[in-house]
N, C-alpha and C positions, 0 to 999 in steps of 0.2 A: 363224961365222952365213951365212946363202943372201947373198949381193953383194946383194939385193933391197932388203934390210931394214935399217933405219939403227943404227946403234950407240947405246950409252950418250952419247957425244959428241954425236953427232948430234942425239938427242932430244932432249937438254939445252938445246943449241945453239936447238930449235925451239922450245921451251916461251918463249924468251925471245921469239920473233915471234910466236906468239900470242898471249902476257902484254901488248904494245903495246896490242892491241885488247879482251881482256877478261883476267880472273884464272879461277883455277881452279875447276873446276867443283865442287861437293860431292856427298858421298857419307852416305849415312844407312844406319845397320842400324833399319831400321823393325820396330816390335816383331808389329802387326798382320801384318806380309807372314808374320816369321819364326814367328809362332803358328801360320798356314796351313801354312808347309812343316815344321815342328816342327823347324826349323835359324834359326842365326842367318841372317838375311838380308840382305845390304849392295844398296844400289843408288846407282849412279853416274847424275847426274844432268845428263848432256848435251842435256835440254831446257831449260838453265839459260843454255846459249849464246846470243847475241844473236840468232842465226839459230834457233834452237831447236830446235838438231841438232848433232853431232859433225863432221858434215862442212867447218864452216867453217874447222876449223884446217886441214884439208888446202890448201884452197885457199890460206889465207895462205900457208904453207911453200912451195907450189908458185910464188907470184910471187914471194915472195922469192928463190929458186934464180933462177929467169928472169933477175930484178932483178942479181943479183950475179954472172953471167955475162955480165951485155951482152946479154939476149936479149929486154927486154921489147918481144911484138909491138903492130902499130898495132890488131889485132883478135882474140879469142879467140872461139872456136866449140868448145861441146859440148854433150852430149844428158844428158838427165837424167829422174828422174819427181817432181825438186825438190828436195832440199837438196843433192844435189852440183852446181846449178844456182846456188841461193840463195849456196853456197860460191863459186864463181865470180865470179859478178856482185858478191860483196859485195868480193871481193880487187883484181876488175878493176877497180871504182871507184875503189878506194884507190889504184889505179898510176894511172889516167887512160887504161883501154885499153879497147877498143871492146867491146862483151860480145855477142853471138846465141848462144842456147840453144833446142836443138830438143825440146822433148816429145811423146808420143803424142798424140792426139785422145782427148778425156775424161779429162785429167790432171787433180791436184787444182786445185779453181777456187782455193781462199785460196793454194796454194803459185806458179801462177802468178801473182795477184796481186802477191805476196811478191815474187818476181823482178821483175816489169815496176819497181815499185817501187826498187829499186836500178839502175834505168837498163838493165835488160836489155832487147835484143829479143826477143821470144819468136817462137819459131813451130811450129805444130803440126803432125806429120806423123806418118806410121802408127798401127798398133794396138799398138804395146808399145815397151818401150824399145830394143830389137835394131834395129826399123827406124829410130826416130829415131836412132839412134847409126849407124848406115849412112848415112842422108841428112845428118849433121853432117859427116862425114867427107867427102862427095863437096862440101859446101858449101865446108869452109876450103881444100879442093885447087883449085876453082872459084875461090874470092878470094883465094887465097895468105894466108891466115888462119892462125895457130896452134891445131891442133886440142886442149886439153887431154882426155885418156883418163881415164876412171872410174877406171883401176886404173894408178898410175906411183909409181916410189921416193920422188919427193916431195912426193906425197900422203901416203903413207904416213909421213914424216916428221912432219906434224904430227899427225895422227891417232894415231902412237902416242904423244903427249904426254898422253895421256886416261885411256891404260891407264896410262903411267908413273905418274901422278896416282893412279889408283886403287891401285894394286899397294904403292906407298910408303906410301901412306894407310892401308890394311889390310893390312899384311904377314900376320895370318894364314888370309888365303883358301887354302882347299884346293881350291876349283873355280868357275869362270866361264862364265856361259852367254852367247854371241858369233853374234849374228846376222849372215847372209852376203849381202848384195846380192850385189855386184862383186868383195867379198872385203878392200876393206881394213880395216874394222874389225876384222875377226878376225885377220889379218895382222899390224895390228898391235899386239894384244894379243899376239902371237907375240914380235914384236918385241920389245916390251917386260918380256917375260917371260924373255928370254935376257938383255937389255941389263942386269935386276937380278938376274939368278939366281935368278928368284921357282918357287917348287916347285909353284905351283898348276898344277891341268890345266885344260885348255881346252876346250870343249864346242862344237863351231859347230850353229848353227842355220839352217834354212832351213825357206822356206814349203813344206807338203805339195801345194801347186799352184804350185811352182816349185821343181823340185829335180834344173836342172843339175845344182850344184855336189854334191848327193849320187852322183846317177847318175856324174857325172865322176872322183871320189872313189873311186869303187866298182871302175869299172873303167881307174881308169890314165890317162885320155882323156878330153876334152871328148867331153862327149855334151850337145848339144843337149836342150832339155828343153820342151813346152808350158809355158805358162803363163795359169794361168785364178784366180789370187787375186784378189780383189775388193775387198780390205780392207788387203794388206800388201805395199802398192805399191814401199816401197824396196826388196821382196826379190825384186820380180817381176823376176828376168833371166832370158831362156832361153838365152843361150850363156855357160858358166863363162870366163873369163880363164886360159889357159895358166899365165901366172906366175904370177898367183895361187894356182893349184893348186898348183905346183912348192913354195911354202911351207906353205900347209896339210898337206900329203900327211903330212908326218912329224911335224907336230907336234900335229894336232887329236887329243882322245883318241877322240871319236866325232860322228855328225852325229844331232840329233834332227830330226826335222820336225814341224811343227807347222801345222795347222788352222785356217782362217779363223775357224773356232766356238771355236777353244783360244784363239786373238787378242784375239778380243771379249772374252771372258770375261778374260782377264789384262788387257785395257784396262779392264775394270769394278771388278776388283779392284785395281789401283794406283789407279784413280781415289777407290775408296770407300776404301783404306787411307791413302794419302797423297796427296791432293787434287791429285795432278798429274795433267795430261793426255795420254797417249803415245797417238803414231799408231800403226798395224797395227805395222810392223817394230820400230817403240819396244817395243813389249810384246812380243815375240816373248822375247826373252831369257826374261822370268818366265814366259811361257807352256810353256817348254823344262823350268824347273825344278819347273813345278806339276806337269808331265806324270811329272817322273821325282823326286816328292814322298816317292815311298817309301823310295827308297834315301839320300835326303839324314839323315835326324836325324844330329844330332851334329857334324853337317860347317858350316865356316862357306862360307857359297855368296854367289858376287856375280853379280848382275844389272845390264843397264844400260838404263836407259832413254834408250836414243839418240836419241829424237826425239820430239817433240810436236807437230808442224806436219800434224795431219788435221782436214779441212772441217769445219766446226762441225755441217752435217747429219748429214755421217756418226756424229762423236760422238755427237748426239743420239739417232740412231738406234740404236746401240750399246747406250749408257745404258740407252735405252728397252727393248731386249730382256731388259735384265735385272730 
């Protein structure tokens, strides 16, 4: 197993940390989604965490590891489009650590409000996540604060627990579609697959308007790519993480690119069939399965509603388009 990935023992220990805050999230086989795909379609509902997305798991284990090593800082700084920031804000509050988060200008109004409600000091800087990330690193260096990255083994420990739950609950899964932002979700799916020796095939999903991971995996090196998605902000990364690529390259079956129009359609289908709200990146998994539906009959398909934190006005517009 790659040295970055948690072992089964690590994941099981991480689950106990996560479960101090909330229990396992559900996974359901939705009949209407299954009928659309012509295959058994399971949805892992990470929108049901108390922060509305899977990222909170990683924040909890990251801070637990800092504490275990006697390294809890006075202040942490990080960058986000929203869900990672809520994760770090939640964990920082629980440990009494001051938290500053940098977001791009024009970021989700409701994600920003959720972070502030957790006691986060929010700074708006830059036009995309990468610019915010670089500013956060500069701030952390200037202040002597701890910079929390978006990709790190101690984040993977927690995020892996959601795939560990899913693969144990549905051992018959043939294929899962995993959205890729900075890579923690997809790398954690790989970690859980390897730890459990599950035969499931893992397909990565990127926005067709944010293709750094698709291009980087194809080229075998980090390839920067412009970000133009207006809907899938959780996948809006301009520069892939080299460590994440090291994990993804040997274990992903392939990459599927989904457009904003396909993501919007998936958001509408998920709402109509499950009455769950999906943010753009949260609907990308089903969007990819829908794109490949002709190849899926007879298979057990796993999708993830990885987050439901979409601004009300955005959701209203998406639903109205349908």
